[in-house]
Structures are given as structure tokens and as C-alpha cells.
C-alpha positions in Angstrom: -53.8 -24.1 11.3 -52.1 -22.2 13.5 -54.8 -21.9 16.0 -54.5 -26.0 16.3 -51.3 -25.6 16.6 -51.3 -23.0 19.6 -53.9 -24.6 21.2 -51.8 -28.2 21.0 -48.8 -26.2 22.6 -50.8 -24.3 25.5 -52.5 -28.1 26.1 -48.8 -29.2 26.6 -47.1 -27.0 28.3 -49.3 -28.0 31.0 -47.7 -30.9 31.2 -43.8 -29.3 32.0 -42.9 -29.7 35.6 -39.6 -27.5 35.1 -39.6 -24.2 35.1 -37.1 -23.5 32.6 -38.0 -25.4 29.9 -41.5 -24.2 30.1 -40.8 -21.2 30.0 -38.5 -22.3 26.7 -41.5 -24.2 25.7 -43.8 -20.5 25.8 -41.0 -18.1 24.3 -41.0 -21.0 21.6 -44.6 -20.9 21.3 -44.9 -16.8 21.8 -43.1 -16.5 18.6 -44.7 -18.7 16.5 -47.7 -17.1 17.3 -46.3 -13.7 17.1 -44.4 -14.5 13.8 -48.2 -16.3 11.9 -49.2 -12.6 11.2 -52.7 -13.5 12.0 -54.3 -10.4 14.4 -56.3 -12.4 16.7 -54.0 -14.9 17.3 -51.1 -12.3 18.3 -53.6 -10.5 20.6 -54.5 -14.0 22.4 -51.0 -14.4 22.7 -49.9 -10.9 23.7 -52.8 -11.1 26.2 -51.9 -14.6 27.7 -48.8 -13.4 28.3 -49.9 -11.0 30.9 -50.5 -14.1 32.8 -47.3 -16.1 32.5 -46.5 -16.2 36.0 -49.2 -17.9 37.0 -48.9 -20.2 34.4 -45.1 -21.0 35.0 -46.2 -21.6 38.9 -48.0 -24.4 37.9 -45.3 -26.2 36.0 -43.2 -25.4 40.2 -46.5 -26.1 42.1 -48.9 -28.3 40.4 -52.1 -28.7 42.1 -52.9 -31.6 44.1 -57.2 -32.1 44.0 -57.0 -35.1 46.4 -57.3 -33.1 49.7 -60.3 -30.9 48.7 -62.2 -34.7 47.5 -61.3 -36.2 50.6 -62.9 -33.0 52.2 -65.8 -32.8 49.9 -66.3 -37.0 50.5 -66.4 -36.0 54.5 -69.3 -33.4 53.9 -71.3 -35.7 51.9 -71.2 -38.0 54.7 -72.3 -35.8 57.2 -75.2 -34.1 55.4 -77.5 -36.8 55.3 -77.5 -36.8 59.2 -78.1 -33.3 59.1 -81.3 -33.0 58.0 -83.0 -33.3 61.5 -80.6 -30.0 62.3 -82.7 -27.1 63.3 -80.4 -24.6 61.2 -77.2 -24.3 59.5 -75.2 -22.5 61.8 -75.2 -26.0 63.6 -74.7 -28.0 60.0 -71.9 -26.2 59.9 -70.6 -26.4 63.4 -70.6 -29.9 62.4 -68.6 -29.7 59.6 -65.7 -27.6 62.4 -65.9 -30.3 64.6 -65.2 -33.1 62.2 -62.2 -30.9 60.4 -60.6 -29.6 63.6 -57.7 -27.7 61.7 -53.8 -27.8 63.3 -54.5 -28.5 66.8 -51.3 -27.2 69.3 
């Protein structure tokens, strides 16, 4: 029962977009895990606590995958045209030509 509560808490932690609320929610979850007295659960919570800054960074800067998906789709469009190319080096040159980066 306690494991499922912690699992649900961890799922809910990813939904927070305010750092203070996420930190408070984590503290409540951590205290609940420690007060349960279940040693594997306490050990897991202690290990997870070392990654707390990275987990809480998600609240401030949620990752967006739209840019990566767009790049992957453009590479997929280039790939069928690249079957006749001599080597992989030329294929990667085509990809770099498609995404020139920051022009100054």
C-alpha cells in the first residue's frame, strides 16, 4: 500500500510547475516514506533525495520535445534520398546543410 502511495506521489511530482510547491510536495512525500518504517522504501527515498535538484529542475524548465521531433522528421525525409550516396560522411554533410545552425 505504501509503495503505491509513493509511486503516485512521484508521478504527481512531475506535474508541478512552481519550484516551491514541488519542493514542499517532495518533503511531504519524503517524510511519509521515512515514517513508514519499510526499509526498502526508506532506502529508495534516500537515494532519490540525491537527485532532488535535477528532479526539481523539471518544475522550472520542463523539457519540450517538439524541436527534436521536427529535426528527426527532417532527417527521415533526407534518408531515402541518401541511399545512393557514396558514404556516411556525405549523408551527414547533407544533414548539416539542412540545419545550418546560427547564421551570423
